[in-house]
C-alpha positions in Angstrom: 35.3 175.9 286.3 37.4 174.4 289.0 36.9 176.1 292.4 40.1 176.2 294.5 40.1 174.2 297.7 41.5 176.2 300.6 42.0 175.7 304.3 38.9 175.7 306.5 39.0 179.3 307.5 39.2 180.4 303.8 35.9 179.0 302.8 33.1 181.4 302.2 30.4 181.2 304.9 26.9 180.3 304.0 24.7 183.4 303.5 22.3 182.0 306.2 25.2 181.6 308.7 25.0 177.8 308.8 27.4 176.5 311.4 30.0 173.8 311.1 29.2 170.2 311.9 28.5 169.4 315.5 29.9 166.2 317.1 26.8 164.2 316.4 26.9 165.3 312.8 30.6 164.1 312.5 29.7 160.8 314.0 26.7 160.4 311.5 29.0 161.0 308.6 31.6 158.7 309.9 29.0 155.9 310.3 27.8 156.5 306.8 31.3 156.2 305.4 31.8 152.9 307.3 28.5 151.6 305.9 29.6 152.5 302.3 32.9 150.8 302.9 31.3 147.6 304.2 28.8 147.5 301.4 30.8 148.7 298.3 34.4 147.9 299.1 34.5 144.9 301.5 31.3 143.0 300.6 30.6 143.7 296.9 34.0 145.0 295.8 32.3 147.6 293.7 35.0 150.2 294.2 38.7 150.1 295.1 40.2 150.4 298.6 41.8 153.7 297.8 40.3 157.0 296.6 40.3 157.5 292.8 38.6 160.6 291.6 37.7 158.9 288.3 35.8 156.1 290.2 33.9 158.1 292.7 32.2 161.4 292.1 31.8 163.7 295.1 29.8 166.9 294.7 28.7 169.5 297.2 28.3 173.3 297.6 31.1 175.6 298.7 30.1 175.7 302.3 32.0 174.6 305.4 29.5 172.1 306.8 28.9 170.3 303.5 32.6 170.1 302.6 33.3 168.9 306.1 30.6 166.2 305.7 32.4 164.9 302.6 35.6 164.8 304.5 34.2 162.6 307.3 32.5 160.3 304.8 35.6 159.7 302.7 37.8 159.6 305.8 35.9 156.5 307.0 35.3 155.1 303.5 38.9 155.1 302.4 42.1 154.2 304.3 44.2 156.8 302.4 42.0 159.8 303.5 43.0 161.3 306.8 41.4 163.9 309.0 43.6 165.8 311.4 42.3 168.1 314.1 41.7 170.9 311.6 40.7 168.5 308.8 42.3 168.4 305.4 40.1 169.3 302.3 39.6 166.4 299.9 38.8 166.8 296.1 35.2 167.8 295.9 33.8 168.3 292.4 32.1 171.7 292.0 30.9 171.4 288.4 29.0 169.0 286.2 30.9 165.8 285.5 31.1 166.2 281.8 32.7 169.7 282.2 34.9 169.0 285.2 38.6 169.8 284.6 39.5 167.1 287.1 37.8 164.4 285.0 38.6 165.7 281.5 41.8 167.0 279.9 41.6 170.6 278.8 41.2 169.7 275.1 38.2 167.5 275.6 36.4 169.7 278.2 33.8 171.6 276.3 33.7 174.4 279.0 37.2 175.6 278.1 36.3 177.2 274.8 33.2 178.8 276.1 35.0 180.2 279.2 37.8 181.6 277.1 35.3 183.7 275.0 33.2 184.8 278.0 35.3 187.6 279.4 36.0 189.2 276.0 32.3 189.2 275.0 30.4 189.8 278.2 31.1 193.5 278.7 29.9 194.5 275.2 26.8 192.3 275.5 26.1 193.5 279.0 25.6 197.1 278.1 24.3 196.7 274.5 21.6 194.1 275.1 18.2 195.6 276.1 17.0 192.4 277.6 20.0 192.3 279.9 19.5 195.9 281.0 16.0 195.0 281.8 17.1 191.8 283.7 19.6 193.7 285.9 17.0 196.4 286.5 14.8 193.5 287.8 17.7 192.4 290.1 18.1 195.9 291.5 14.4 196.1 292.2 14.2 192.8 294.1 17.4 193.2 296.0 16.5 196.8 297.0 20.1 197.9 296.3 22.0 199.7 293.6 24.7 198.0 291.6 27.5 199.5 289.7 28.8 198.0 286.5 31.4 195.8 288.2 28.6 194.3 290.4 26.4 193.6 287.4 29.3 192.1 285.5 30.1 189.7 288.4 26.4 188.7 288.7 26.1 188.1 285.0 29.3 186.1 284.9 28.1 184.0 287.9 24.7 183.2 286.3 26.3 182.5 282.9 28.9 180.2 284.5 26.0 178.3 286.1 24.8 177.6 282.6 28.2 176.7 281.2 29.0 174.3 284.1 25.7 172.6 284.2 24.7 174.1 287.5 21.6 175.9 286.2 18.3 174.2 286.1 18.0 171.3 283.7 15.6 171.7 280.7 13.0 169.4 282.0 12.6 171.5 285.2 11.6 174.5 283.2 10.0 172.7 280.3 6.8 174.8 280.2 8.8 178.0 280.8 11.5 177.9 278.1 9.2 177.1 275.2 8.1 180.7 274.9 10.8 182.6 276.8 14.3 183.7 276.0 17.5 182.7 277.9 17.4 186.0 279.7 13.8 185.4 280.9 15.1 182.1 282.3 17.8 184.0 284.1 15.1 186.3 285.4 13.3 183.4 286.8 16.5 182.1 288.4 17.0 185.5 290.0 13.6 185.3 291.7 14.4 181.8 293.0 18.0 182.3 294.2 18.0 186.0 295.2 14.8 186.3 297.2 14.3 186.4 300.9 14.8 183.5 303.3 11.1 182.8 303.3 11.5 181.5 299.8 14.0 178.8 300.8 11.4 176.0 300.6 10.8 176.8 296.9 14.6 176.9 296.3 15.0 173.5 298.0 12.2 172.0 295.9 14.1 173.2 292.8 17.4 171.9 294.1 15.7 168.6 295.0 14.4 168.2 291.4 17.9 169.1 290.1 19.4 166.4 292.3 17.0 163.8 291.1 17.9 164.7 287.6 21.5 164.0 288.4 20.6 160.6 289.9 18.7 159.6 286.7 21.6 160.8 284.5 24.0 158.7 286.6 21.8 155.6 286.1 21.7 156.3 282.3 25.5 156.4 282.3 25.8 153.2 284.3 23.4 151.4 281.9 25.3 152.5 278.9 28.5 151.6 280.5 30.3 154.7 279.2 31.6 155.9 282.5 34.2 154.8 284.9 32.2 156.4 287.8 30.8 153.7 290.0 29.7 155.7 293.0 28.4 159.3 293.3 28.1 161.2 296.6 26.1 164.4 296.7 26.1 166.4 300.0 23.2 168.8 300.4 21.1 170.2 303.2 18.2 168.3 304.9 15.4 170.4 303.3 16.7 169.7 299.8 17.0 166.0 300.7 13.4 166.2 301.9 12.3 167.4 298.5 14.1 164.4 296.9 12.3 162.1 299.3 8.9 163.6 298.5 9.4 162.4 294.9 9.5 158.9 296.2 6.8 159.3 298.9 4.8 156.3 297.8 7.8 154.2 298.9 9.2 156.4 301.6 9.1 155.9 305.4 6.9 158.4 307.4 9.9 160.2 308.9 13.6 160.5 308.2 16.6 162.5 309.0 20.0 161.6 307.6 21.3 159.8 304.6 19.7 158.3 301.4 21.3 155.9 298.9 19.9 155.0 295.4 21.2 151.8 293.8 20.7 150.6 290.3 20.6 146.8 290.3 20.6 144.2 287.5 21.1 140.4 287.7 24.5 139.1 286.8 26.1 135.6 286.6 29.7 134.7 285.8 30.6 138.3 285.2 27.9 138.6 282.5 24.6 140.4 282.6 21.8 137.8 282.3 18.8 140.2 282.5 17.9 143.4 280.8 15.6 144.4 283.6 16.7 147.0 286.1 15.3 148.1 289.4 16.2 150.8 291.9 16.8 150.1 295.6 16.5 152.9 298.0 18.5 152.7 301.2 17.8 155.2 303.9 19.0 155.9 307.4 15.9 156.7 309.4 16.6 158.6 312.6 13.2 160.2 312.8 12.9 163.1 315.2 14.0 161.2 318.3 17.4 162.0 319.6 19.7 159.0 320.4 23.1 158.6 321.9 26.2 158.0 319.7 28.4 156.2 319.0 26.0 153.2 318.5 27.1 149.6 318.8 25.5 148.6 315.5 24.6 151.7 313.4 24.0 149.6 310.3 20.7 148.4 311.7 19.5 151.9 311.0 19.8 151.2 307.2 16.8 149.5 305.6 15.9 149.1 301.9 12.9 149.7 299.8 12.6 148.5 296.2 10.5 149.6 293.4 
């Protein structure tokens, strides 16, 4: 499913009222884009000088601050991306790569056929399936509000589209759960995670962090198999989700951080040919800690250091 990109004031606000980027946040994203440009365009020539949606994969949530972060990163990474006073939206992928209409023609995108059949079948299934009736009763109980049939339909469609577009939890994340439970039980579990009170955000972020790591691993698999034209992936997420990702590498992680993380897959090469079958991952992080500092900095690249494992 391709989400339309509108002007700034048309984006749906985050449910927790997250604000737009502050000046320091814009400067951080600009510095990150310059770092990526220096490393991947100028020095190593990994990617081209101009934006190509088939070469770089940019993913975020439909929130002002995150989409704005992508804009400032790409603005400083590419010479053909411009940001005016009210900033211009850039192509941000909202679905899984293999199902993204921007990367696949309609005939080869496997979401198309599923989505065509969704609307015609969902209403009948919604009101005839006892498991679904039970599921929506559960939703009513936990949200403490009554829903009419149109509300239930929209909720069902949203959760189903999450599954169709690869935005639901990956199988490994619920390995011990889906062995003995139906798909609707899994939706039930998702409803507890994503529709609870704000006090449950930590648990949500841990889930999202695991999901993000799953994407990183999948990207590396694609790079190794050399079956993709994607050379660089950018995922913009909130800091607490990023913290969950960092915790999975805590044996190699600095004691404090606040900012940006890069994962690189490296293999030895000579004369344009791979000479080794061994790979290793380099983690590059921008470690601001909790201390505030003045921007712009004369040499922001010194904030980036690498850890290898």
